[in-house]
MDTraj code that builds the backbone (N, CA, C; nanometers):
import mdtraj as md
import numpy as np

residues = "MET LYS HIS ALA GLY SER ILE SER LEU SER LYS PHE SER GLU SER LEU GLU HIS LEU TYR GLU PRO LEU LEU ILE GLU HIS PHE PRO GLN ARG LEU PHE SER VAL VAL ALA SER LEU ILE PRO GLU VAL MET MET SER PHE ASP GLU VAL ASN LYS GLN THR GLY GLN LEU ARG HIS ALA ARG ASN PHE GLU PRO PRO ASN ALA ALA GLU TRP LEU GLU ARG LEU ALA VAL ASN LEU GLN ARG ASP HIS PRO GLY MET ALA TYR LEU MET ASN GLY GLY SER GLU ARG VAL LEU GLN MET SER ASP PHE LEU".split()
xyz = np.array([
    [0.0845, -0.1187, 0.0000],
    [0.0000, 0.0000, 0.0000],
    [0.0886, 0.1245, 0.0000],
    [0.0549, 0.2211, -0.0856],
    [0.1316, 0.3449, -0.0926],
    [0.0870, 0.4394, 0.0173],
    [0.1826, 0.5131, 0.0728],
    [0.1458, 0.6160, 0.1707],
    [0.1327, 0.7506, 0.0981],
    [0.0795, 0.8506, 0.1660],
    [0.0493, 0.9804, 0.1047],
    [0.1726, 1.0445, 0.0421],
    [0.2891, 1.0305, 0.1060],
    [0.4112, 1.0913, 0.0535],
    [0.4493, 1.0363, -0.0827],
    [0.4388, 0.9060, -0.1018],
    [0.4767, 0.8477, -0.2306],
    [0.3752, 0.8831, -0.3387],
    [0.2499, 0.8972, -0.3033],
    [0.1494, 0.9388, -0.4008],
    [0.1781, 1.0816, -0.4449],
    [0.2111, 1.1692, -0.3522],
    [0.2418, 1.3072, -0.3862],
    [0.3675, 1.3157, -0.4724],
    [0.4672, 1.2388, -0.4399],
    [0.5901, 1.2373, -0.5179],
    [0.5631, 1.1857, -0.6587],
    [0.4798, 1.0850, -0.6684],
    [0.4427, 1.0309, -0.7985],
    [0.3700, 1.1366, -0.8822],
    [0.2760, 1.2054, -0.8212],
    [0.2018, 1.3103, -0.8921],
    [0.2952, 1.4232, -0.9347],
    [0.3884, 1.4594, -0.8476],
    [0.4857, 1.5630, -0.8797],
    [0.5721, 1.5197, -0.9980],
    [0.6182, 1.3960, -0.9984],
    [0.7008, 1.3447, -1.1076],
    [0.6240, 1.3441, -1.2395],
    [0.4978, 1.3027, -1.2357],
    [0.4144, 1.3045, -1.3560],
    [0.3963, 1.4470, -1.4066],
    [0.3805, 1.5400, -1.3152],
    [0.3634, 1.6801, -1.3530],
    [0.4881, 1.7342, -1.4210],
    [0.6050, 1.7001, -1.3682],
    [0.7300, 1.7433, -1.4308],
    [0.7443, 1.6857, -1.5711],
    [0.7084, 1.5587, -1.5871],
    [0.7146, 1.4970, -1.7194],
    [0.6256, 1.5733, -1.8168],
    [0.5053, 1.6086, -1.7721],
    [0.4118, 1.6821, -1.8574],
    [0.4666, 1.8216, -1.8904],
    [0.5273, 1.8873, -1.7940],
    [0.5831, 2.0206, -1.8147],
    [0.6934, 2.0183, -1.9204],
    [0.7731, 1.9121, -1.9233],
    [0.8867, 1.9047, -2.0143],
    [0.8540, 1.8387, -2.1483],
    [0.7288, 1.8025, -2.1711],
    [0.6912, 1.7481, -2.3024],
    [0.7059, 1.8573, -2.4071],
    [0.7493, 1.8216, -2.5283],
    [0.7674, 1.9235, -2.6331],
    [0.6360, 1.9953, -2.6668],
    [0.6464, 2.1252, -2.6954],
    [0.5310, 2.2044, -2.7371],
    [0.5796, 2.3328, -2.8007],
    [0.4905, 2.4023, -2.8687],
    [0.5234, 2.5325, -2.9243],
    [0.5376, 2.6316, -2.8104],
    [0.6344, 2.7214, -2.8196],
    [0.6656, 2.8126, -2.7103],
    [0.5459, 2.8990, -2.6723],
    [0.4616, 2.9345, -2.7676],
    [0.3462, 3.0176, -2.7345],
    [0.2439, 2.9450, -2.6477],
    [0.2542, 2.8131, -2.6378],
    [0.1631, 2.7357, -2.5537],
    [0.2188, 2.7100, -2.4131],
    [0.3424, 2.7565, -2.3891],
    [0.4048, 2.7292, -2.2593],
    [0.3251, 2.7817, -2.1398],
    [0.2746, 2.9056, -2.1412],
    [0.2006, 2.9519, -2.0226],
    [0.0825, 2.8605, -1.9866],
    [0.0061, 2.8187, -2.0857],
    [-0.1083, 2.7322, -2.0568],
    [-0.0635, 2.5969, -2.0014],
    [0.0466, 2.5447, -2.0545],
    [0.0998, 2.4177, -2.0031],
    [0.1424, 2.4347, -1.8578],
    [0.2126, 2.5443, -1.8292],
    [0.2573, 2.5720, -1.6931],
    [0.1380, 2.5838, -1.5984],
    [0.0350, 2.6578, -1.6399],
    [-0.0847, 2.6735, -1.5576],
    [-0.1486, 2.5376, -1.5282],
    [-0.1560, 2.4540, -1.6298],
    [-0.2167, 2.3218, -1.6147],
    [-0.1390, 2.2349, -1.5158],
    [-0.0081, 2.2353, -1.5295],
    [0.0767, 2.1539, -1.4413],
    [0.0673, 2.2013, -1.2966],
    [0.0793, 2.3313, -1.2755],
    [0.0736, 2.3839, -1.1384],
    [-0.0643, 2.3597, -1.0781],
    [-0.1703, 2.3806, -1.1568],
    [-0.3063, 2.3597, -1.1070],
    [-0.3318, 2.2135, -1.0698],
    [-0.2633, 2.1214, -1.1359],
    [-0.2806, 1.9793, -1.1003],
    [-0.2199, 1.9493, -0.9636],
    [-0.1241, 2.0321, -0.9228],
    [-0.0594, 2.0138, -0.7926],
    [-0.1207, 2.1034, -0.6848],
    [-0.1630, 2.2234, -0.7252],
    [-0.2195, 2.3203, -0.6308],
    [-0.3528, 2.3692, -0.6892],
    [-0.4623, 2.3041, -0.6564],
    [-0.5915, 2.3422, -0.7134],
    [-0.6304, 2.4858, -0.6764],
    [-0.7022, 2.5498, -0.7669],
    [-0.7585, 2.6831, -0.7473],
    [-0.6541, 2.7926, -0.7274],
    [-0.5347, 2.7742, -0.7802],
    [-0.4303, 2.8756, -0.7692],
    [-0.4484, 2.9769, -0.8833],
    [-0.4226, 3.1047, -0.8528],
    [-0.4279, 3.2101, -0.9541],
    [-0.2855, 3.2371, -1.0015],
    [-0.2641, 3.2319, -1.1340],
    [-0.1305, 3.2498, -1.1887],
    [-0.1335, 3.3446, -1.3071],
    [-0.0217, 3.4139, -1.3264],
    [-0.0043, 3.4909, -1.4490],
    [0.1376, 3.4693, -1.4991],
    [0.1538, 3.4864, -1.6287],
    [0.2828, 3.4693, -1.6956],
    [0.3067, 3.5961, -1.7762],
    [0.4201, 3.6594, -1.7552],
    [0.4503, 3.7846, -1.8223],
    [0.5877, 3.7774, -1.8863],
    [0.5948, 3.8262, -2.0088],
    [0.7196, 3.8266, -2.0837],
    [0.7284, 3.9607, -2.1562],
    [0.8430, 4.0265, -2.1476],
    [0.8615, 4.1570, -2.2117],
    [0.9726, 4.1448, -2.3149],
    [0.9443, 4.1882, -2.4375],
    [1.0430, 4.1911, -2.5438],
    [1.1282, 4.3163, -2.5255],
    [1.2565, 4.2999, -2.5023],
    [1.3456, 4.4136, -2.4755],
    [1.3528, 4.5094, -2.5939],
    [1.3537, 4.4582, -2.7155],
    [1.3662, 4.5446, -2.8329],
    [1.2391, 4.6262, -2.8579],
    [1.1238, 4.5647, -2.8454],
    [0.9986, 4.6328, -2.8804],
    [0.9239, 4.6871, -2.7585],
    [0.9556, 4.6347, -2.6400],
    [0.8818, 4.6735, -2.5205],
    [0.7465, 4.6066, -2.5111],
    [0.7162, 4.5169, -2.6049],
    [0.5864, 4.4506, -2.6077],
    [0.5745, 4.3523, -2.4908],
    [0.4605, 4.3584, -2.4236],
    [0.4315, 4.2705, -2.3115],
    [0.3465, 4.1537, -2.3596],
    [0.3888, 4.0337, -2.3276],
    [0.3087, 3.9139, -2.3530],
    [0.2571, 3.8694, -2.2179],
    [0.1272, 3.8556, -2.2069],
    [0.0665, 3.8236, -2.0787],
    [-0.0337, 3.7102, -2.0952],
    [-0.0328, 3.6198, -2.0008],
    [-0.1328, 3.5133, -1.9954],
    [-0.1695, 3.4925, -1.8490],
    [-0.2924, 3.4526, -1.8236],
    [-0.3365, 3.4257, -1.6862],
    [-0.4411, 3.3159, -1.6884],
    [-0.4600, 3.2531, -1.5743],
    [-0.5584, 3.1460, -1.5651],
    [-0.6836, 3.1917, -1.4893],
    [-0.7070, 3.3214, -1.4854],
    [-0.8244, 3.3779, -1.4199],
    [-0.8660, 3.5019, -1.4967],
    [-0.9858, 3.5485, -1.4730],
    [-1.0350, 3.6680, -1.5408],
    [-1.0671, 3.7748, -1.4373],
    [-0.9870, 3.8822, -1.4342],
    [-1.0144, 3.9910, -1.3405],
    [-1.1417, 4.0663, -1.3822],
    [-1.2054, 4.1373, -1.2899],
    [-1.3303, 4.2076, -1.3214],
    [-1.3176, 4.3063, -1.4384],
    [-1.2093, 4.3832, -1.4444],
    [-1.1867, 4.4781, -1.5531],
    [-1.0516, 4.4460, -1.6155],
    [-1.0515, 4.3531, -1.7100],
    [-0.9264, 4.2975, -1.7624],
    [-0.8375, 4.4027, -1.8285],
    [-0.8930, 4.4951, -1.9052],
    [-0.8106, 4.5944, -1.9746],
    [-0.7384, 4.6850, -1.8745],
    [-0.8101, 4.7315, -1.7745],
    [-0.7490, 4.8173, -1.6723],
    [-0.6450, 4.7393, -1.5924],
    [-0.6755, 4.6153, -1.5599],
    [-0.5850, 4.5301, -1.4838],
    [-0.4537, 4.5106, -1.5607],
    [-0.4634, 4.4847, -1.6917],
    [-0.3450, 4.4624, -1.7737],
    [-0.2618, 4.5904, -1.7861],
    [-0.3281, 4.7047, -1.7978],
    [-0.2563, 4.8324, -1.8047],
    [-0.1788, 4.8579, -1.6755],
    [-0.2422, 4.8336, -1.5615],
    [-0.1729, 4.8523, -1.4328],
    [-0.0586, 4.7539, -1.4182],
    [-0.0774, 4.6312, -1.4670],
    [0.0287, 4.5301, -1.4622],
    [0.1517, 4.5782, -1.5386],
    [0.1324, 4.6308, -1.6592],
    [0.2449, 4.6777, -1.7400],
    [0.3197, 4.7899, -1.6686],
    [0.2469, 4.8842, -1.6114],
    [0.3099, 4.9957, -1.5382],
    [0.3874, 4.9422, -1.4184],
    [0.3251, 4.8529, -1.3422],
    [0.3901, 4.7976, -1.2230],
    [0.5125, 4.7138, -1.2573],
    [0.5046, 4.6368, -1.3657],
    [0.6214, 4.5579, -1.4066],
    [0.7377, 4.6497, -1.4394],
    [0.7103, 4.7530, -1.5171],
    [0.8178, 4.8441, -1.5567],
    [0.8764, 4.9165, -1.4360],
    [0.7936, 4.9547, -1.3421],
    [0.8391, 5.0326, -1.2276],
    [0.9017, 4.9462, -1.1181],
    [0.8437, 4.8302, -1.0894],
    [0.8791, 4.7553, -0.9688],
    [0.9584, 4.6271, -0.9902],
    [0.9507, 4.5676, -1.1079],
    [1.0144, 4.4369, -1.1261],
    [1.1658, 4.4540, -1.1403],
    [1.2456, 4.3878, -1.0563],
    [1.3918, 4.4049, -1.0626],
    [1.4513, 4.3620, -1.1958],
    [1.3925, 4.2656, -1.2610],
    [1.4435, 4.2231, -1.3910],
    [1.4245, 4.3293, -1.4973],
    [1.3129, 4.4003, -1.4931],
    [1.2877, 4.5080, -1.5883],
    [1.3875, 4.6220, -1.5685],
    [1.4096, 4.6616, -1.4444],
    [1.5057, 4.7687, -1.4165],
    [1.6444, 4.7290, -1.4677],
    [1.6814, 4.6050, -1.4482],
    [1.8100, 4.5540, -1.4933],
    [1.8237, 4.5684, -1.6446],
    [1.7217, 4.5243, -1.7186],
    [1.7268, 4.5325, -1.8646],
    [1.7238, 4.6770, -1.9135],
    [1.6413, 4.7596, -1.8521],
    [1.6294, 4.8989, -1.8954],
    [1.7577, 4.9786, -1.8699],
    [1.8393, 4.9317, -1.7776],
    [1.9663, 4.9984, -1.7475],
    [2.0838, 4.9334, -1.8201],
    [2.0536, 4.8583, -1.9263],
    [2.1589, 4.8030, -2.0103],
    [2.2047, 4.6635, -1.9761],
    [2.1343, 4.5945, -1.8878],
    [2.1723, 4.4578, -1.8520],
    [2.1602, 4.3641, -1.9701],
    [2.2265, 4.2513, -1.9617],
    [2.2238, 4.1547, -2.0708],
    [2.0874, 4.0863, -2.0763],
    [2.0612, 4.0194, -2.1888],
    [1.9361, 3.9463, -2.2045],
    [1.9500, 3.8021, -2.1559],
    [2.0639, 3.7702, -2.1017],
    [2.0888, 3.6356, -2.0525],
    [1.9893, 3.6012, -1.9416],
    [1.9406, 3.4801, -1.9383],
    [1.8491, 3.4368, -1.8339],
    [1.9261, 3.4253, -1.7025],
    [1.8753, 3.4918, -1.6010],
    [1.9380, 3.4911, -1.4700],
    [1.8365, 3.4491, -1.3652],
    [1.8819, 3.4187, -1.2474],
    [1.7912, 3.3858, -1.1384],
    [1.7413, 3.5140, -1.0743],
    [1.6205, 3.5107, -1.0204],
    [1.5651, 3.6287, -0.9556],
    [1.6563, 3.6756, -0.8425],
    [1.7226, 3.5844, -0.7761],
    [1.8103, 3.6232, -0.6661],
    [1.9278, 3.7099, -0.7129],
    [1.9606, 3.7068, -0.8424],
    [2.0674, 3.7916, -0.8950],
    [2.0304, 3.9395, -0.8881],
    [1.9014, 3.9700, -0.8793],
    [1.8560, 4.1074, -0.8797],
    [1.8354, 4.1624, -0.7386],
    [1.8304, 4.0782, -0.6390],
    [1.7953, 4.1210, -0.5040],
    [1.9180, 4.1428, -0.4173],
])
top = md.Topology()
chain = top.add_chain()
for i, resn in enumerate(residues, 1):
    res = top.add_residue(resn, chain, resSeq=i)
    for name in ("N", "CA", "C"):
        top.add_atom(name, md.element.get_by_symbol(name[0]), res)
traj = md.Trajectory(xyz[None], top)
């Protein structure tokens, strides 16, 4: 008989396998949302990506805020003002992927 810990570990391992299955990059946020939701039900998530050259924001979420357009506008302002990664890039930092702890 399996105990709760081994069932959770099994579910976690299956989730990782699903996360690493090949897919088109534009589908990654939805895959991530699906995997995390299978482990943590009813979690609210968003995925944000900013193109350094164009400044274009790519946003995905697994919930619908009451006023989505206003919410997205505030998100863009807050990301530019408060996110340490954005400040790093705007001040000439490299586009190399770094850990969040590198900014803190």
